[in-house]
N, C-alpha and C positions, 0 to 999 in steps of 0.2 A: 700310155705306154711310150717309153723312150725309143727313139730310132737307134738301131744297133750301131750305125756308123757314127752318130753323134756321141753315143755312149763310149765307143772305142776311142774317139778323138779326145773326149774329156778325160777318160781314164789315163791315157798316155800323157796328157798335160799335167794331171795330178801327180803322176809318177815323176815327171820331170821337175815339177815344183818341189816335190818331196826331196829329190836329189839335191836341189839347190839349198834347201834348208839344212839337210844333213851335212853338206859340204861346208856351209857357214859354221855349223857347230863344231865340225872337225877342225876348221881353221882356228876357232877360238880355243879349242882344247890343246892343239899342238903349240900355239903361241910363238911360232917362229915364221918370220917373213918368207924365207926361202922355201920352206915346206908348204906354207899357205899358198904361195904362188904356184906350186906344182898342183895342188888341189884345184885351184882356180883354173889352171890351164886344162885340166882334165874335163872341166865343165864346158870349155870351149869346143870340145870334141862332141859332147852329148847334144848340145843345142841344135846344130844343123841336122843331126840325125833325127831328132824329135820333130823338127820343122818338116823335113822330107816325109817322115812317116805319117804325121797327121794330115798333111796335104794329100798324100797318096790315098789315105783312107777316105778323105772327103771327096776326092775325085772319083774313086770307085763307087761311092754312094750316089754320086750325081752323073755317072757315066751315061745313063739312059736319057738324061736331059741336056747333055752337051754335045755339040757337033765335034767332029774330029778336028776341025780347024781351031776351035776354041781350046781344046785340050792341048794342041800343039803350042798355042800362045801362052797358056798357063805354064807349061814346062819350059818354054823359052824364058819366061819371066823368072822362074825358079833358078834356071841356069845362070841368069844374070845376077841374081842375089848371091848364089854360091861363088861366082867369080869375084864379086865385090868383097865378099867375106874372106875368101881364101887368098886373094891377090896381095902380094907383099910389096 
């Protein structure tokens, strides 16, 4: 039997991967660089949201095994990742 947290994380990643494939097909269909760039930019918004959601689900699943200090360190690391991604 699959762990419900692992299943949720995997399903979210499959959804995200499906969006990537659909976006690639849309880019091929529209065949215009400017519009393909808009589609690509929209994926840049989805990626961090999926990262945050899957990490949150995983942390909730492990909450009973992690100390508060470790959870703080994990969120500090995620914050650094987002600052690095979003910093211009």
